[in-house]
C-alpha positions in Angstrom: 28.1 11.2 48.3 25.6 8.5 47.3 23.3 11.1 45.9 25.9 12.5 43.5 27.1 9.1 42.3 23.5 7.9 41.6 22.6 11.2 40.0 25.7 11.0 37.7 24.9 7.4 36.9 21.3 8.4 36.1 22.4 11.3 34.0 24.8 9.1 32.1 22.1 6.5 31.5 19.7 9.2 30.3 22.2 10.5 27.8 23.0 7.0 26.5 19.3 6.3 26.1 18.7 9.6 24.3 21.6 8.9 22.0 20.3 5.4 21.3 16.8 6.6 20.5 18.2 9.4 18.3 20.3 6.8 16.4 17.4 4.5 15.9 15.0 7.2 14.7 17.6 8.7 12.4 18.4 5.3 10.9 14.7 4.6 10.3 14.1 8.1 8.8 17.1 7.7 6.5 16.0 4.3 5.4 12.5 5.6 4.7 13.8 8.6 2.7 16.2 6.5 0.7 13.6 3.8 -0.1 10.7 6.3 -0.7 8.9 4.3 -3.3 5.7 6.0 -2.4 6.2 8.8 -5.0 7.9 6.9 -7.8 6.7 8.2 -11.1 4.8 11.1 -9.6 7.5 13.5 -8.5 7.7 15.2 -11.9 3.9 15.6 -12.0 4.0 17.1 -8.5 6.6 19.7 -9.6 4.7 20.5 -12.8 1.4 21.0 -10.9 3.2 23.2 -8.4 4.5 25.3 -11.2 1.1 25.6 -12.8 -0.6 26.5 -9.5 2.1 29.1 -8.8 1.5 30.6 -12.2 -2.3 30.7 -11.8 -2.0 32.2 -8.4 0.3 34.9 -9.8 -2.2 35.6 -12.6 -4.9 36.1 -9.9 -2.7 38.4 -8.0 -1.3 36.3 -5.1 2.5 36.8 -4.7 4.4 33.7 -3.7 7.8 34.5 -2.1 9.6 31.5 -3.6 8.4 32.3 -7.1 9.0 36.0 -6.9 11.3 36.5 -9.8 9.3 34.3 -12.2 6.8 35.6 -14.7 3.4 33.9 -14.5 3.2 33.1 -18.2 6.7 31.6 -18.2 5.9 29.4 -15.2 2.6 28.3 -16.8 4.2 27.3 -20.1 7.1 25.5 -18.4 4.8 23.7 -16.0 2.6 22.5 -18.9 5.7 21.6 -20.9 7.1 19.5 -18.1 3.7 17.8 -17.6 3.1 16.9 -21.2 6.8 16.0 -21.9 6.7 13.5 -19.0 3.4 12.1 -20.2 4.9 11.7 -23.7 8.0 10.0 -22.5 6.1 7.7 -20.3 3.8 6.6 -23.1 6.6 6.1 -25.6 
């Protein structure tokens, strides 16, 4: 009888501790993602560089699954356009 009561109590405490830790970690992760000032001003450049790299890799012959339906020249021109448009807007 004692064994089952203590085991149930221990299981309940373990579940509560896991729920508390999950709540704390998810709150901290959410706060970090919302206040992600680390990449401010660079997200557009990252996207443009990814487009240019995908285009260059397609020109070389490497097929990327997520860029499968895009033409290499089209991706290259759009990536350069995004890059230079962002630079022009920032300097104006």
